[in-house]
ZAKE-704871 format. One record per residue (C-alpha): x negated, y negated, z. Coordinates in pm, whole numbers, padded with zeros to 5 digits, always signed. Example, Ala and Ser with C-alpha at 12.3 -4.5 7.8 and 13.67 -1.06 7.14 Angstrom:
-01230+00450+00780-01367+00106+00714
//
This chain:
-00294+00483+01290-00349+00326+00947-00178+00621+00785+00132+00586+01001+00140+00213+00943+00137+00271+00570+00411+00533+00599+00623+00301+00813+00579+00022+00561+00678+00247+00275+00989+00373+00458+01090+00018+00541+01040-00083+00179+01262+00204+00063+01526+00099+00314+01515-00257+00186+01547-00127-00172+01853+00083-00083+02039-00168+00118+01942-00465-00094+01884-00691+00208+01525-00755+00301+01505-01064+00516+01641-01416+00531+01584-01597+00204+01561-01287-00013+01851-01178-00235+01891-00868-00447+01981-00958-00805+02074-00722-01093+02067-00753-01475+02156-00515-01755+01893-00507-02030+01936-00278-02332+02202-00091-02130+01971-00029-01830+02031-00182-01487+01729-00376-01358+01682-00520-01011+01462-00776-00836+01444-00946-00503+01447-01323-00549+01344-01569-00285+01473-01928-00339+01259-02207-00196+01319-02248+00176+01118-02572+00206+01148-02884+00001+00838-02955-00206+00958-03253-00405+01027-03227-00777+01019-02918-00993+00940-02585-00827+00667-02327-00898+00752-01961-00967+00558-01648-00871+00623-01306-01025+00497-01023-00803+00467-00668-00944+00436-00365-00713+00201-00077-00786+00302+00262-00931+00536+00433-00689+00615+00107-00509+00938-00082-00450+01048-00441-00464+01131-00417-00091+00790-00301+00011+00625-00555-00219+00814-00836-00044+00728-00693+00293+00353-00638+00229+00259-00922-00010+00484-01185+00152+00433-01465-00102+00774-01619-00019+00654-01672+00339+00318-01812+00232+00458-02058-00027+00811-02150+00087+00834-02426-00170+00823-02170-00456+01068-01933-00621+00920-01584-00567+01042-01281-00762+00968-00921-00671+01093-00711-00968+01168-00337-00932+01000-00098-01177+01154+00208-01344+01027+00568-01354+00704+00563-01549+00432+00815-01635+00122+00710-01440-00214+00659-01605-00406+00809-01309-00127+00980-01106+00231+01098-01147+00200+01265-01492+00572+01359-01485+00676+00997-01447+00900+01037-01146+00792+00722-00967+00860+00358-01054+00610+00152-01250+00551-00074-01546+00484-00039-01921+00116-00023-02004+00099-00173-02357+00305-00391-02593+00571-00176-02757+00555+00091-02485+00904+00211-02377+01074-00040-02605+00902-00330-02422+01152-00276-02142+00940-00463-01884+00839-00751-02108+01209-00798-02180+01277-00785-01804+01022-01056-01744+01175-01272-02020+01520-01228-01861+01397-01310-01513+01221-01624-01633+01525-01739-01827+01741-01681-01521+01530-01886-01282+01500-02162-01540+01880-02187-01547+01916-02176-01169+01626-02388-01052+01430-02698-01170+01128-02490-01263+00794-02655-01321+00687-02507-01656+00323-02579-01567+00334-02368-01257+00455-02019-01347+00229-01746-01209+00201-01365-01215+00028-01127-00979+00044-00752-00912-00143-00464-00761-00270-00146-00941-00017-00063-01215+00144-00403-01132-00196-00557-01181-00225-00387-01517+00114-00530-01611-00009-00872-01502-00289-00839-01752-00035-00732-02020+00176-01040-01943-00136-01253-01987-00187-01100-02329+00176-01103-02444+00333-01397-02247+00025-01602-02167+00179-01917-02315+00423-01942-02022+00175-01859-01742-00044-02110-01564-00261-01852-01393-00276-01479-01310-00406-01270-01023-00435-00898-01091-00550-00663-00812-00710-00322-00847-00652-00327-01223-00814-00360-01563-00676-00475-01898-00597-00212-02160-00871-00179-02424-00620-00193-02705-00497-00541-02622-00772-00703-02407-00879-00897-02722-00541-01079-02718-00626-01253-02390-00683-01629-02421-00865-01844-02165-00659-01891-01849-00729-01946-01480-00757-01601-01321-00838-01429-00998-00915-01059-00943-00894-00860-00620-01126-00560-00623-01232-00305-00361-01587-00175-00392-01470+00173-00281-01158+00194-00498-01107+00564-00560-00854+00520-00844-00950+00213-01044-01326+00241-01008-01510-00078-00907-01739-00044-01206-01437-00060-01438-01315-00374-01257-01661-00530-01274-01653-00493-01655-01307-00652-01663-01421-00941-01446-01729-00997-01669-01503-01002-01972-01273-01259-01813-01563-01485-01703-01702-01485-02058-01356-01545-02203-01297-01840-01971-01636-01994-02038-01729-01970-01673-02063-02049-01517-02298-01751-01491-02349-01805-01121-02062-01825-00877-02025-02034-00562-01871-01955-00226-01494-02015-00235-01335-01843+00063-01381-01583+00328-01093-01394+00490-01144-01084+00699-01375-00865+00491-01286-01042+00166-01551-01256-00004-01412-01505-00254-01643-01635-00522-01555-01913-00766-01692-01927-01120-01620-02280-01246-01528-02348-01608-01574-02674-01798-01266-02586-01992-01046-02586-01682-01006-02206-01673-01193-02093-01358-01226-01743-01238-01226-01627-00874-01327-01280-00756-01200-01150-00422-01427-00857-00331-01384-00645-00025-01544-00318+00096-01220-00121+00074-01038+00138-00128-00737+00113-00362-00524-00021-00077-00435-00389-00110-00597-00607+00157-00333-00813+00337-00558-01120+00360-00564-01150-00019-00215-01295-00053-00296-01622+00122-00601-01665-00098-00401-01590-00414-00149-01858-00309-00432-02103-00252-00569-02029-00599-00231-02068-00765-00173-02397-00584-00496-02523-00732-00383-02449-01090-00143-02642-01317-00117-02551-01683-00220-02839-01912-00326-03077-01637
//
């Protein structure tokens, strides 16, 4: 049953990508960057929040689509006061799968592929700043798997514009992890992840806690389904939250609401 649900979700995501119409409130947008067409689904706020609006960038995993990301992550439904952007990746050689690079994904390091995806992020952010009254203190990024790795890369390369990040099933690249600066962060990790091993993610989470000056001992933060959320406070205002679940590489649906809660608790420079 789970297999067929996953297949059905993927097929629906592909259909959304092809037709460019996902659901009410989502619009397919297109940009040309260095001669290459780039697309994203953009959800404008559907509920008044008063004042400037927050922005969430959501990056699908390797082989994913913007349509399936909108369907499965659903941040625009969970935070209707926010602008939510689901970018579409381009064919990319996978670090753990897809050695021929036939499936869509994201660059893995600064300078990779002409920084095509960092440029895409810059263009998307510039666009929403022109079209909406964006709260510069509430710009967030999250992503799963390869999208989570790109979230870490954004933290390293564009961290000055991000209030907080929430990678899932991912680790930072060794070559640029040292560029990370303290920032509120959340990590989603499955203890039985068959691709991005939990031990690798544990090392990444330890690195982030040390970087953020967090307390050595965590405290209960949230419980959702099989997810256990633990908060590691930081006197410097850069807390870390781990969302651990006894699952595989598959993203747990309950995580999205907890990520939204975490983002809502963070404001850059407050």
